[in-house]
C-alpha positions, 0 to 999 in steps of 0.5 A: 500500500502507498505511503505518504510522509507527513509533516506534523505539528503537535498542538494542545487542545482546543487550539488543534481543533480551532486551527481546523475550524478556521477560527484560529489561524495563528499558531503561536510558537517561540521559534521560527521555521523555514517550512512552508506547505502542508502541515498536519495538526496533531492534537496532543494528550492534554486539553486546556480546560480553562480556555475551553470554558473561556470560549464555551467549547465542550472539552468532552467533544475534543479528540486528543492523541491523534492527527486530526487534519491538515492546514497549509503553513503560509508564512511565519511572521514575528509578532511585532509585525502582526498588528499592521498586517492582520487585516491584510492577511485576513483579506488575502487568505480569507481568514476570520478577522473577527476571532483570529486576532484574539489568539495572536500572543506568541513570539512568532505567528504561524499563519495557516489556511485552508483547513481540512479534517481527516474523516477518521483521526490517526491515533499516534503519539505526538513529538516536539518540533515539526515531526514526520509520520508515515501514513497509508494513503487510505488513512488520508481521506479529507473532508471540509473543516470542522464546524465552528467551535466557539459558542461564546466570546470572552470579555475583553478583560479575559484576553490580552497581555495580562493573561497570566496563564499564556505568559507562563508557558515557555519553550526552550531549545536544547543543544541537541535540537530538541525542545523543552516545553515548560508551564509555571504555576502556583497551585492553591495548596502551595505558595511556591512556584512549580513547573510542569514538563509538558512532554512528560507531565512531571511537576517539580517545585522551583527552588533557589540557586543554592538549594541541593535540589537544584545543584543535584538536579537534572540538566532540564530541571536546572534549565527550568529553575534558571528560566524561572529566576529570570522570568519571575525574579520577584519570587526569588528575591533573597532566594539564598536566605532561609525565606527563599523557595525550598523543596 
């Protein structure tokens, strides 16, 4: 049976499905790519339930852990260039200018067009960066985009740069070319900063520089700590004292 090699990007829900409904056409990334052309969208295993609630999307309706469909990657634009080009891009590529700009938050905006959905999702484990998947031609039957998913529009106060959750997501490129995806948070039952490694689901407390948990920790944990000290310095002022964060 004939095979086709797909270029795939893993995206958390509900963003994966929103890309394939055409309501979101800017996939936010911290990195650029020279690739242009067909881009298959894989829904990763996690669902951002807060974002589902914000836009009135039923998380139970979202498929995870599978390639859902295909878009076309038209361009990658630094976010600083987006404000003056949003209307131009929307008109040129027939994009949803009413909703799409709400989703432009990342360092680089991957402009995608022409969403099509697989008649049957391809169940496969996701990977970091752009990745390849060998699929049988028989698996690649496509139909039109998803029906609109958004059933409510958030208030302006719910959007924008003050969105704390969006600012707590980071992607770090490692020396071997792979990426480390991190999300920082402070749980209700603890006043210390935590990090979740999104590729493994592991959670750790972020500690100060002189803490044994940092000095003896793995390379990726040390990277997570160092990034946190840089991004959230107010949480680590006096971190070498007894009042500093501790494991």
